N, C-alpha and C positions, 0 to 999 in steps of 0.2 A: 389434406396437408397442404391447403393455399396459406395456412397461417402459420406455416413453420419458421419462414424467415422470421418473422416478428417475435415469436415465440422465444426463438434462440438469441436474439437482441436482448430481450427483456431479463432472460437468463443471464447473458452476459454482464449486463449491469448490475445485478444482484450480485456476481461473482465479484466484480470489480470493488464493490464496497466491502466485502469481505477480504480481498487481497489488500485493500489500502489500510485496514483497521488490524489484519492480523500480522503475527510478527514470525521472522523467521531469523535463526540465532547466529550471533556473531563470534570470532574469535579475534584474540590478539591484545593489544595493549595501548597505551597513551603514546601519541605521536612524540617522538622525542624532541625536546628544546621547544616545545610548543606551549604557549599560555593557554589555560583552559579559560575561555571565554565564555562559558556558560554558566560560569558561578554566579555572574552577575544577575540581576532582576531580568527577565525575558518577559514582555507583554503578551498578552493574547493578538495583538495588532501586529506585533513582529513576528509571531507564529505564521499568522497567515501570509505575512509578506514573504516569509522563506520560501513559499511554495512556488513552483516554476509559472509564470503566467503563459498565456497559451501563444502570444507573439513572440516568444522566447523558446519554445518548445523545440524549434527546428524544421527544415524543409520536409523531413520524412513523416511530420505528424501533422503537416497544413491541413490534412483533411479532417482532423478531430474538432469534436465541438464540446463545449461544457455541457456535462449530465448534471454534476452536482458542482455548483460554484465554489471556488475557495472560501472557507469557513470553518469554524472552531468543531473540533470532535469531542465529545465528553465520555468518561469511563464507562457510563452506560449504552452510549452508541459502540464502542469498542467491544463490551461484554455481550451485548445482544447479536454481534457478528462472529461470536467465538463460536468454535465448534463445541464447547463444554461452558457454555455460560456460568455455572455455578464455580467450576474451577478457576475461571478468567477472574472472578468477582473474588475469590480468594487472594490469587494472585496480586489483584491491585491494594489489598488489605496489607500485604506483605511488602509490595514494592510500590509506593503510594507515586499516581500519576497527577501532576499538577494540571496539565491541559495539552490540547493536540489539535492539529489542524490537518486538512484533507481537502482534495479536488479530486473529481473524475472526469475525464474525459473521453469522449467515445467517438467511434467512426463506424458507419454500417452500410455498407453497399451490396449491391445483388450483382451475382456475375452473369455477364451477358449470354454467356453460352449454357451455363450450368443451373443458372437461376438459384444458384445457393447463396446464402448470406456469406459475405467477407467481412465479417465483423470484428473490432478490435478494440479495446479500452486500454486506457494508462491511467493507472491512479498514484497520486504521491500523497504522503503524510508525514508530518512531525510530530513527535510526542515529545512532551517534556515531563521529566521525572523530577522528584524532589533533590535528588543527589545522584551522583555517578555510581553508587552502589545499587540503588534502586534500579537505574537503566540497566546495568550489569545483571543484577539478579533476576530481572525479568527477562532478559534476554536469554539467559541461558535456561531459565525454565519452560521459556516457548520452545526453545530447540529440542529439548526432550519432548514435547507435547505433539509436534508434529510427527515425529517417527510413531508414537504410542497410538496416535488416535488415525491410523490408515484403517480403514474399515467401521470406523465411527459413523452413525446415522444422525441425522438431525432433523427435528420435525420444524418445517418453514412455517414462521409467524405470519408471515405477509405474502409469500409467493408458493416455493414447492419445498417438498422434502429434499434432502440431499445427502450425499455421502462422501467422504475423502476417502478415493480409490487409489490414490498414489501419491509418494511424497518422496523426494530425493535432493538431499543437501549438496551444493557446491561451493567452492570457494573463489569468488572472484578476485580482482586484484585489490590492493590492501587502499581502503577509502577510510580517510580519518584514524580514529583510534581501533576501530573494529570494523570488521565488514564479512559479510557470509550472505549466501544466496540460497534460493529453493526454488525446485519446480515442483508444483502438485497438480493433480487433476481432481477436480470437484463434479462429481456426477449427480445432475439435478433430475429427480423424478416428476416430473410435469403430470404424466398420469400412467398407469400401470403398464401400457404400451409403447410409452415415449420418454426417453431420456435424452438428455443432452449432457456431453462432457465438455466441461470448461478447463481449458489447459492454462495455467499461470506460471509466469516466472517473477521472482519479487529478488531483489537486492537489496538487503538492510546495511546500514551504517551507523555507528554511535560515535557521536562526537561530544565529549563529556558528558554530561546528563540528558543530551537530546539523542533521541533513535529516530532514524527518518528512513523512508523506504521508497522505491520507484519500482512499479509492478506494470507488466502488460500481460493482458489476458485475451484468449480468443477461442472460440468455439468451433472453430473451423480446422481441422487438421490439429497437428501438433508440432508447430515449429519451434526450432531454437532461439529464443529470444535472450540469452544469456548476456552476448555481447551489448546489445541495445538496452538492455536493462540496467546494466553495469554504467553504460556510457550517460544514460538518464541519472543514476545515482551520484554520479563525478559532478554532472551539471547542477544537481540539486544541492551538494555539498558546497559547491563554489557560492551559490547563492547565500545558504545559511552562513556561509563566513563574511560574506558583505555586509549582511544583516549585523551579526554580530559584532563586527568591526565598525558599524556605525555608516557604513557607505551607501546604505540603504535604509530610508525611514519611511515609516507611515504617513501617508498624506494626511494631514490635520482635517478633522471633520469641517465641512464648508470650505476647503481648500479646493486648489486645482484638481480634477479628476474625480472630486467626491460624487 
């Protein structure tokens, strides 16, 4: 059992990708009196820029490190991480995705007294759909899927078999046009006698044809991350708006910081 901490940490990283690429549903409507800035062309570089950089995550996340650097995610990436890849592929035919970006941060420490891992991951994602209707339609479809797929087993392609063992939606405060959250437990079957429960909290929000999420996961205990995930989602929305307004622009290739 000496390898237990490292196995749990790897499971947590696997779950973070699922969390970053999976959707929880939202409800609500357009922010009144606000222009939809997402109708303009949004570049891949801007999508990546919308992700919160490590330096701006906040003091409570100072111990986090990059696991997957900020970068683009494809529909194939999202489909591979879905509980039902075939159904997810069909959803993207009905609700076309233009592009997406994501980043995963992680922290792994070993408790001095217990020797147990106190691991945590934070995943951020931004999805750009062809139009608002596609974003809303995909959102509603995913809401129904989460509750229906509790008990669904998935054969791991790269890591371990897993099953969605619990899922419960919740309503965060209003963010952008729509916002909703979900808490779920994914059980990973490392071998017949060893399972790991990963507990994730995700807050999703839609701004025009953009869908974005902030998620926090842990394989230790089952803490209530709803307020923390909502705070991260609001910070993410602020950065998205700054990019849409042109207050933040991608660094030109070869320019400072390249």
